[in-house]
Structures are given as structure tokens and as C-alpha cells.
N, C-alpha and C positions, 0 to 999 in steps of 0.2 A: 503493500499500499503506500502511495506517495505520500509525502510529508507537506504540510502546509509550507508555501515558499514566500518569501519576502524579497523584494529588490531593494537594496541600500545603496546610495551613491557614497560610497567611502572608500578610501584606498585599500589595497589588499594587507597592507602592515597593521591594519586596525583590527584585523582579525587574526587571534592566535588561540591555539588549543589551550584549554584551561582557564582562558580569560572569559569575561563577562562582556557582551557586546549590548549597549542600550540601544534600543529600536528607535527610529525616528517617531515623531508624534502620530503621523500619519498612518504608519505600518503598526504602531502599539493600538491605535483605535480600531483598526481592522482586525487585528488578532483577537483583541478582547470584546469588541462590541459586535463585529459583522460574524467573525468566525467563532466566536463564544469559545475560544480555547480555554482549558483550565490549566492551572499553574502545574508544571511537570510534563506535559505533553511535549514530544519532540516537534521541532520545526527546522527548516532550512533557510539560510539567507545567502544572498550571492551579489555580487556587485558587477557582473558583466566580464570578467576577467577570465572566465573558464572553470573558475573554482567555485565550490560550494561549501559552507560550513554549517553544521548542524549541532542540536543540543537542546535541552529542556528549556522551555520557556518560563519567565517568572513574572510575575506583576506585582506592583504596589498601586497606591491610590491614583497615582498620575502618571506611571511609567511602565514600561515592559522591557524585558532584557531577555537575552539568550546566554546560557552558560555553555560555551562551546567546548564540544569533546570529541569532535570530529571534522575532517576535511576530507573531500573528495574532489577529483579533476575528471569530471565527465560532462563534456560540454555539449554533447548530443546535437553535434553539427553535421550538417550534410557533408558527403566527402565531395560534393561538386559545390564550389563557390558561385552562388547565384545572385546576379545583380538585376533587379527590377527597374527599369527606366520607365516610370510612370507619368504620363501627362497629367496636367493639372486638372482636377475634377472637382465637383461639389464636396464640401467638407465631411459630410456624414458618408460618403462614398469612399473618401480618401480614408477615413478612420477606419472603415470596414475593411479596405484593401490592407491596410499597415498590419492590423491585428491578424488577419488570415495569412498574409505573407510570412509573418514570424512563425505561424503555427505549421506552414507547410515547408519551412526549412531555408527561406531567401535569406541571404546574408547582408545584402545592401539594398536600399532602396534610394533612388535618385529622382527627384521629381523635377520635371520639366515642362515648360510653356509650349503649347502647340497651337497652331493657327485656328484650330476649332475648339480650343478651351474656353469655356465660359469664365471660369474662375481665373482671376488675375490676383497674383501675389508678389509683393516687393516690400523692401525695408522692414518696418516693424511688424507689419502683419504678416510677412513671410516668416520672421523669427519666431513669433508667438505661435503661427501653425506649426513649425518645426519642433518646438518645445512640447506643445500638445501631442503630436505625433509620436515623439520620443517617449513620453509617458505611456502612451498606449503601447507602445513595443515593448516596455519594460514590464507592463501589466500582462501582455501576452506570453512573454517569456517566463514569467512566474507560473502561468496556467500550464504551458505545454512542456515545462522540464528543461529548457534551455539555460544554460549558465552564461551565453555570450549572447548580448543584445545587438540585433541588426542595426547598423548605421543608417541615420536617415538624413539626407542633405538635399540641395537643391543646386540647379544649374541654371544660368540667367537665360539661356537660349536653348532651343532643342539641338542645334549644331554643337554647341559646347557639351551638353549632356551626352551626345552620341560619342564624341571624341573622350570624354572622360571615363566612360564604361568600358573598361579593357577586360578582355575574356577571350578564351581559346575560339569560342562560336560566339557571333552576335546575331540575334534574330529579331528582325521587326516584325511583329504579328500584324497580318494585313490581309482582310477578307478576299481582296482581288489577286492574291499571289498564288502561285502554282503550288499544288499539294506536292507532298514528298518529303522525307526525312533527310536532312544534310548529313553526308558521310561522317561529318566530325561528331555526331551525336552517337556516342557508344560508350559501353563499360570502359572505365579508365579516364574518362574526361574529368579535368580539374575544375574547370571553370566555364560559365556561360552568362550570357545577359540577353534579357528579353526588353524590348521596347513596345508599349502598349499606348495606342492613341485615346484622345478623350472621347466623349459620347458619340461624336460624329465621325471619329476615326481619322487617320492620317490623311493629308492631302496627296495628291499624285507628285507634288513638288516635294514633299517632306519625305516620301518614299524614295524619290530619285537623289535626295540628299543623303538619306541613310546608305543607299547602294554605293555612291561615290565615296562614302566614308568606311566602306568595307562590311556593312550590315547586309544580311540576306533576309530580303522579304520571305515571309513562310506562311502557309495557311494551316492553322491548326484545327484540322477536321472539317466537315462538311456544314457544320452550323455556325452562324455567326454568334459570336460571344460578346457579352457586354464588357464594358471597359474594366468593371469591376471583378469580372471572371476571368478574363482572358490570360493575364499574368499568372494567376494562381492555377489555372488549368495548365498552363506551359510548365510551371514548376513541378506539379505532380507528374505529369508525364515524363519530364527529365528524370525525375527522382526515380521512376519505375525503370528507367532505361540505365542510367549510369549512377544513381543515387543510393539511398538507403530504404527505398520503399520495397517491397516484395516484388520479384520479376513474375 
């Protein structure tokens, strides 16, 4: 049975076997009020470094702490480093995409503007959105057992995002592309990137831009997938071929 897990933004040297680690107020409230944990129940804490520390939780009137007695290094990371280049979409859709991307094993999420993106972000609004999405990624990592939190960043243009996402194979998901599996998609693949358009899809000019940058347009099955589905379906497909899903 998995232990209740809490992400804490603290340096690795703050955790030591035999020491007590005081949980942040938000995590303490969640443990005591939401999960209704009892003193002495074992919990696990992690900071995104790949390690996790566990021990019994204790409570006082206004605090909670963990008496650390064990450490593990089980990152539960996919053997394929997957980058999702996701065009900007409505906030609720983007939050859902980030949560499920963490669960499916995606390692990095790069937000990019596209010609048909209705959502526009820059400056302080972009910074706030990235902070919110990072919080969602941390919560998703808590739930799914990952000890590494995927990075979430943004590029100023689609061209910059396509150039930034380096991988052995880079696929732009496009309904009008030819069907077929690129030869590079095979067991032993170490990295891959998927580019997903907004609600209206990528324009022909954007697809040509991607091709000129070394990306391969690809059709993922005969049915048209929504923007919030395409990248996740691609990740699951790749995990089944070269990752850690059953073949």
C-alpha cells in the first residue's frame, strides 16, 4: 500500500535519517485536516530530486512533522525523456493537460504561442500561470508516485519552442499528416518530443516551419484528437513501444 505523499520545496540536505522535518503549513493542514492522518502513521516526503524520505508523522496543536527513518531513490521515471510542446490553450484545459502529462510520464512541458491560440500570455500573467501549473505538477507527482517533478517553462514564439525542444525524434501532431510510424520510434529510444497545436490546430505555415526545423508531421491514428488529448495519447503510445508501459 502506498504511503500518503507530500511535496516540500526544501534542499536535499534538509532531510536526514533520524531527524525530524517540520512540514510546511499547507502540507500539515492537508495531512491533519484533509487526510485525517493519525499520529504515528507513516508518510513520505519528496522534493523533486529523485529521493523520497519516510517516517511516522506527529502533530501538535499548530504543526506537523515527520520523524525520518528511511530514504529511497525510486524516481519512477520513464526510460524515455518526453517533452510536450503544448500550444497555449484555455487555463482549465492547460491545468488538466499538465496534471495528466505528469501521470503519463512526460518529463518536460514547454508552452508556446500558436497562430490559432486564443489564450495570450506574457509578463506577469505568464509568470503567475507557470507558478500555478508548477503547483499542479507537484500535486500530480505526489499522487502518481513520481519523485521528480517535470519542468514547466514557456517560449516566446513557436519557432523558439521548436528549437529549444531537443530530442532524438521530434513529432508535430497534425491531422493532415501521413499515417505511419517513424523508424526512430523503437525500443531503446532515449528521448522524444511532441508538438501539439491549439484548439484549431497548427496552420500550414506552422507545419512547414516545423518541417524546416527538423520536426516530422505525424498522424496519430484515424480519429481527430482534441488538443488536451493528443499529447497524452502520444505519450501513452510511445510508452507502450519504448517506455515502461506493458507491450
